[in-house]
N, C-alpha and C positions, 0 to 999 in steps of 0.2 A: 160639482158637475162641470165638465168642460165641453163646450160645443164648438166645432170647427165650421167656419163659414166658407163654402166652396162655390165655384161657378166659373163660367167663362169670363174673360176680361170685359169690363164695362157693362155688367148686368145689374150693378147696384150693390155689390157686396160691401164695399168700403163705406158707401153712403148709409147702408143699413147698420153697419158696425158703429159708425159715428152716432147714429140715431139712438141705438140701444145702450151704448156705453158713454156717449157724450165725451169721447176720448180724443176727438180731433184728428183722426187718422187721415193721411193725405188721400184725397179723392179727386181724380182728374180725368179728363176725357181723352185718355190714350192708354194703350195696353201696358200692363205690367207697372202701373203706377205704384202698386203695393209690392215692394221687393222683399223686405224683411217682414216677418209676421207681426201684426199688431195684436196685442193682448189686452183685454179689458175685463175688469172684474166689476160686476153690477149686482146691486141688491135685488133680491126677489121680492116683488110687491106682495105684501100680506097685510090686509086691513085688520086682521086679528091683533097684530102687534100694536097698531095705533090704539085700539080699544083697551088692550091690557095696559098700555102706557098711561092712559087716562086713569085707569083704575089703581095702578100701583105707584105712579109718579117715580119711576126708577131713575137712578143716576145715569144710566145709558140704555139704549135700545139697539140690539144687534140682530139684523135680519140675516136670513140665509143668503148665500151668494152663488152666482154662476159666473164662470169664466168663458169669455168668447175669444176665439182665435181667428183672425182674418189674415189670409195669406194671398200671395200672388195668384192671379187668375190662371186657370189651366187652358191650354190649347190642344188641338189634335197633335199627337206625338209627344205629349208631356212626359209620358212614362219612359220615353227614349231620350229625354233630355231637351226636347223642344221648348222654346220659351224659357220660363223659369220653373217648369213643372216639377223637376226632380227635387228642387229645394222645397217646394211647396209640399210635396207628398210626404217628406220626412216629418214635417210639422203636424200633419193631419193624422199620422199614425198614433199620436199621443192623446187624441181627444176621445171622449166617451161616445159622442154621437155627431152626426154631420147635418148641418143646415145647408141644403143645396138650393142656392138662389138662382132663379131662372127669370129672365126678363119676359114680361107678358104685356108689352105695350109697344106701339110704333113711335119712333121719333127720328126725324132727320138730323137732329142736333147731336145725337150720340153715335160715336164711332162703334161699329161692330166688327169683330174679327171675322164672323161669318157674314154672308151677304144679306140675309133677310132674317126676320124674327121667326123662329121655329122652336117653340118650347120643347117639343118632343125630341127634335134633333139636337138641341143644346144639351138636354138631359142625357141623351144617348152618348154624346161626345164625352162628357165628363165620366159617365158610368163605365164606358169602355176603357178610358185611360186608367181608372182605378182598378179595373179588372186586369189590364195588361201589367200594371205595376205589381199586383198580387201574384200573377203567374210567374213573373220574373223572380220574385222573392221565393216562391215555392220551388222553383227549379233549382235554386241554390241550396235550399233546405233539403230537397230530395236527394241531391247529389251527396251532401254531407251525411244524411241519415242512411243512405244506401250503403255507404262504406262502413258505417257503424253496425248496420244490421248483419253484416257477415260474421259477427261474433256469436250469432245465434240467440241473442237476447230477445225474448218474446215481446217485451214492451216496446222495444225499438222497432221490431218487425210490424207491430200493430200501428205504430205511428207512421211508418212508411206507407202502409196500406191507406191510411186516412189521408196522407198528403197527396198521394196519387189520385185518390177519389175526388179530393177538392180541386186538383188541377184539371181533371176532366170536366168537372162541373163549370169551372171558370172558362175553359176553352169553348164551352157551348154558349158563351156570352151571358152567363148568369152569375149574379153576385154570390159570394160565399155564404151570406146569411140565409139564402134560400136552399142551401144544400141539405139533403136528408141525412143528418148525422145523428148517431146515438149519443146518449149522455156522456159515455166514456170518450167518444171521438170528439165531442164538443170541448171536453176538458183538455184534450191534447192541443186544441187550437188556441188556448188562452195566451200562450207566449209568442204566437205568430204575429199579433197586431195587424191582422189583415184589414185593409181599408174597406173592402166590401163586406166585411163581417159586421161593421158598425151600423147601428140603426140610423135611418134617414128621415129628416123632415124636409119636404119640398116647400120652398118659400117662393110663391108667385109674386114677383115685384110688379105691381100694377101702377097705372097712372092716376093722378089726382082726380081725373074725371070719372074713374070707375070705382071709387071707394064705397059709394052708396050701395052698389049691387055688383060686387066683384065676380060672383058666380055666373053672371050673364055674359061675361067676356069670353069670346071663343078661345082665345089663347089660354085662359085659365082652365076651361073645360078640357082643352088638349093636354095640359099638364096634369089635370086631375085623373085622366085616363091612365097616364104613366104611373102616377102614385098608386092608383087602385090595383094596377097590374102587379106592382111590387109589394102590395099590402103596406104601403107607407102612408104617413100623415101628410096633409097638405094644408097650409095656411096662406092667406093673402095679406100682403103688406105693401103699402106705398112708402118706399124708403125716403123719398124727398119730404113727404108729409110728416113722417115720423121724426125727421131731422128738425123740422119746424116746431113740432110739439115739444121736443126736449128743451127748446130755448124759451118756452113760456114759463111764467111763474106757476108753481104747483096748483094754486087755487084756480088758475085759468085753464088748465089742461082738460079737465072733465067737461067744462062748458064748451071748449073748442071741439072736442070729440063729439059731443051731443049735437052741436050745430051741423056737423058733417054726417050725422046719422050713424056714427061708429060707436059700438058698445064698449070696446076696449082697445088699448093701444097695441101696436105690433109687438112691442116688448112683452106685454102681458100674454099675448097669444103664444109667442115663441117660448116663453118660460113654462106656460101651462102645458104646451105640447111636449116640451123637453122632459118635464116631470113625468108626464104620462108615458112617454116613449121609454124612459129608463126605469119606470116603476118606482118613482121616488115619492115620499111624503114628508111632511114636517111635523115634529112634535115641538112643544113649547115649554119653556121654563119662565117663571115670572116671580118677581120679588122686588123689594125696594132698591136693591143694588143693580139688577139688570132684568130686562125682558128680552128673551132671545128665541129665535127659531133655529132648529137643528134639522138638517136634512139626513134622512135615512132611507134605506131600501125598504119598499113595502114587504111585509113579512118578517121584519126584524123583531126579535124578542127583546123584552125589557133589559136584560143585562147587556145586550149588544148596543142598545140605544144609550145606556148609561156610559158605555165605553167611548161613545162619541164625545162626551164631555171630558172624561178623564179615564185612563186605563185602570186607576185605582177603584173607580166606581164600579167597573165591571168585575174586577178581581174580587172585591169584597162585597158584592151585591147581596143585600138582604131582601129588600122589597122596593116596589115603586108605588108611591101614593099618587093616584091619578084622578083628575076630574075632566070630563069632556068639555071642550070650549063652549059648546051650546048650553050645557047644563050650568056652567059658571055664569054665562050671560043671563040665563033665566032667573038665577038666584040673586045676582047682583054683587055678591061678595063670596070669597072663599069660605068664610066662616058659616055663612048661610047654606052654602052647598054641602058643607060637612055636617051641619045640623040635620039636613034632609037625607043624609046617608048617600050623597052623590059623589063623595070623595072615596074612591075604592082603594083597597090595598091589594096589589097584584104581585104575583111571584115570578119565578124564573121562566115559566112557560107562557107568560102573557105576551101576545103579539100586539105590538104598538099600532095605534090608529092615528090617522091624520088629525091634528088639532088636540091631541092629548096634552093637557097641562100637567106637568110631572115634577114630583120631588122624589129623588132617589135616596134611599137609606142604604148605607154601606158601612162596613167595618173592615179595616185593613190592619 
């Protein structure tokens, strides 16, 4: 999973990136500090791996991972090349979902491109630039497809209809993801890599004073209204606080969060929101050599999950031997779970569930 962090300059994107990846991206109080995209790969927190590690004493533990991409801040006119926007836009076309960071606190110490804090205005600026960029890309595609449609090919003609339909939708100031498209039309959009087709998580960057009750902050409520209108998710994060948390020893992090009245870190929130947004789950494999989490799309059948490990597993799939994580914990050992009939043999039509501990049987 690859998440792109977007927002205006100086809203806390790079600070958040530093916090969640501990990558040390340059973060300074002037526009366009981030010129080239910063990319960080982080482990997905999963306490189940810790428990299984204690049980199996494996040689290594491999968590699932998420890739974060932090690029230059957008400004009004970015789609036309203002600031460093057009460089930024090309990087974001490659991500699976967008984390839209919006500043939701006042500070005289931080330079803003706009004159005052306005979460809804900031969100609108970014959204319009993404829309404008998509319109420009569609216009080029429509011109090329229009020439090809003269051949009379029905498939190309159908694509041209869809492209014009999308362009009209975008020109109304609406993102592509909200367009009323049929399944066939949606399939035709796959190779367009439209920015506004990507799902969005709004990240309200709040001050340290507001972490105990972030939803009481008027700025957060303003951004919440924007998210609800788009049917998008909203999480609240204090980027500076998250950066401090990453510098603490592991055993002190939970204590620090509890002292602040926070249930989970911003990283945990963001990953959970990202998994939910993209419809992802994790199945697990466990043994003396390795305990590992594997990320798959919700609804994936057993052979497809096996293919995540190796293509031979999918090609020669025979069956999957599965025990639910909770059942294994209740029994204490894999042998005890098997004796109680809780280790199931599943075939090709089995739909994988989050936390399935799996052994694949195959023959190639």
